[in-house]
N, C-alpha and C positions, 0 to 999 in steps of 0.2 A: 594139827590145829584145825584147819579147814573150816567146816561149817560151825564148829564149836565157837569160833571167833564171833560169828554172827549172833549166836545164842547169848554169849556172854555180853556182847555190846547192848543188845536189847534189854537183857535183864538188868544191867547197870543203869540204863536210861530209865527204865520203869521204876526202879528203886529211887532214882533221883527226881521222879515226877515230871519228866519231860519227854518230848518226842525226839527222834533222830533227824538230823539234817543229812540228806543223802545228796552228794554232788556227782553229777555226770559230766564227763569229758570224753572226747574221742581220742583214742591212741593215734599218735602221728599227726595231730592237728595243733599248730600249723606245721610242725615238723617233730621228729622223734625226740630230739634233745629238749625242746621247749615243753612238749607234752610231759616228759618225765619231770621236769622242773615243777610244772603245775601240780602233778599228782603228788610229788613229794611235799609240796607246800600246803595241800588241802587240809590235812589234819590240824596244823597250827592255825589255819584260817577258820576252823570250826567244823569241818566235815566229820561226821561220826562214821559214815560209811561212804566208800567211793564206788561209783559205777564207772567202769571203763569200757567204752565202746570199742569193738573191733570192726574196722571198716569193711563195707560190702558194697558192691556195685549197684544193688537194687534194694535200698533200704526202705521197704514199702510202708513201714509204720511211721516213718519220720516225716516231719514237715520240712520246709525249705532250709531252715537253719542247719539242722543236723544232716540233711542230704548234702549240703555244700561242705560240711565238715568231713563227711565220708569221702567226698570227691577230692578234697585237699589232701587228706591222709593217703589216699591211694596214689595221688600224683607224687607224693613224697616216698612212694614205695613201701608204705607201711603194710605189714602182713600179720597173720596170726602169730607167727614166731616173734615178730617184732613187738607185738602186744604183750606176749608172755615175757619178753626181755624187759619191758617197762615194769611189769609186776615184780620180776626177779630183782631188779635194781632197787625198787621201792622197798622191798622186804629187807634189804641190807641195813636199812635204818629204822624200820618200823615193823614190829612183829604183832602189833595190836589192832590196827585199823582194818576192818574187813574190806576186801575188794571183790566186787561182783563184776564179772564180764557180761556185757550185753551186746547181742548181735543176732545173726541169722544162721539158719541151719546149714546152708550149702558148704561153707568152709569147714564145718565140723564133720559133715558126711565125707568130704574130700580127705580130711585128715584121718578119719576113723575114730569112732567114739572112744574106744578104749585107749588108743594112743593119745588122743587129746586130753582125756581125763587124767592120765598119768602125768603128762607134761604140765597141765594146769596145776595139779596138786604140788608137783615139784617146784613150780615157780612161786607158789604162795597164794593162788587164787582160792577163794572161799565158796563161791557159788556162781551160778550161771543163769541168765535170763535169755531165752531163745524166743524171739518174738513170733516167729512163724512156725513153731513146732506145736501142732495140736496135741492135746492129751491122748487121743486115740493112737497116735503114732510115736509116743514119747518113751515107751518102755525100754527100748534098747539104749537110748541116751540116759534114761534114769538108772538103768543097771550099771552102766559104765561110771557115772558120777558117784553113785552110792558106794561102789566098790572102792572109790578113792576118798570117801568122806566129804564129797562136795554137794552143796545144796542145788537143787533145781527149783528155781523160783518162778512161779507161774503168774500169768496175767489174768485178772478178772476185770470186767468192764461193766458199764451201765446196762448192757444187754445180757449179762450173765444172770439168768433167773434161777430160782430155787431148783429147778429140774436139772439145769446145766452145772450148777456149782459143785456138786460132788465129784464130777469128772475133772473139773478144773483143779480142785485142791488135792486130788489123789496123788500121793507120792511127792507132794510139795513139802519143802522144808526151808528153814531160815525165816522167810516171811512170804506173804502174798503181796503182789504188786497190783494195786487197784488203779486202772486207767480211768481217770476222773471224767473224761469227756469222750464222746464218740467221735473218732477221727484220728488225726496224726498228731505228733508231738508239736508243742510250741505254737499252736494256732488259736485254740480256744482257751478260756480261763476256767479253772476249777471253781465250783460253787460249794463252799464248805457245808452249807445247809443241806444241799442235795447229797453230798458225799457222806455225811455222818451216818445215816441209816444203813447205807451200803457197807461202810467200814464195820459197823457193829455186827451186821449179818454175816459178813465174811469171817470176822474174828471169831464169832461164836461157832461157826461151822468148821473152821479149820484148826482152832486152838493156837493160831500163830499171830504174830504181829502183822499189821496191815500198813503198807507204805502206799502213799498216794502220789501219783505223778501225771505227766502229760499236759498239765494245765496250770503250772505254777511258775510265774515269771517275775513276781515282785515280792519284796519283803513282807508287805501287808498280806498278800495271798498266802505266802508260806506260813505266816503266823496263824492265820485263820485255819488252815489245814492242820497245823500242828496241834491245835486244840482238840481236834476230833479224831486224828489218826495217830498211829505209832511212829510214822515217819513222813516227812515231806521231801519229795524228790524234785530237784531242779536240774534241768539239762540245757534247754535252749537258751535261757537267759545267760548262762555262763559261756556257752559256745558263741553267742552273739558278741560277748566281750572279747573273745579270742579273735573273731573275724574283724571286729572294728579296730582293735589295737594293731593288728597286723597291717590292715589297710592304711592306717594313719602313721605307721612306723613308730608306734609307742611300745613301751615295755609290756609285752603280752602277759608275762607271768604276773607282774605286779597288778595289772588291771583286773585280770580274772580272779586273783586271790582277794583283791579288795571287794569285788562283787560277792564272792563266796562268804567273806567275813560279814558283810551286811545281811545276807540271807541267814547265816548261821545265828547271828545275834537275834534276829527276829524269831527264829524257831526256838532258841533257848529261853527267850523271855515270854513266849506265847502263853504259858500257863501260870505265870506269876500272878498271884492274887486271885486265881480262880479256884473253884472247889471241884 
């Protein structure tokens, strides 16, 4: 299955005339069992694709919200193996929803690219976003993932000019992730008017769907982005719900899935009545 699941999902959404809602959560946050409950519940809440973070001690691209999620997950002893266990358990009940792992290069170097790719494929992972792996250094990882049919999804940003873009999209598959703001996750807000030309430029250059993230925290913003991009990615807003519910001793799973449902409805209805 692997990256074919991603391609099929985007093809179906395009035929239906709407963008994808991509939901990000951190493996092991607030603990392994609850994280699995959340991941299992996300498709019914409206998530078309799931991004599952694997925790790392120095998440340099993340704002405070996801930094704290990574710290909580590490405190709960979450590991790369534990992350794959969550995917494996999810696949027992869902063979259709794409799962993308998102994280950093060090754990993968430590594991070995070939070993990791085989384990990820076996667990049911579809693709990988590695925030700190530059295109110039990515061929060994690309080789390992492609051998297992997994997508390597690259990041483009407002500073990715026409000269840089070909290197960014080389050997990219599944979709391209457009970082809508300069900076870290969950701090600034995406501007759909500013995003639209960049999405079109990247889509034309790559021939792939373009997902937009890093600056979407509200249903209104998600809908605005969904009108111009192929997917809207929300992470910090969901992770905030996890943190808040855990602090207030509320039902974490219910609270985050309610938030996911609100965001999914906004994305699903974004293009209704538009041409």
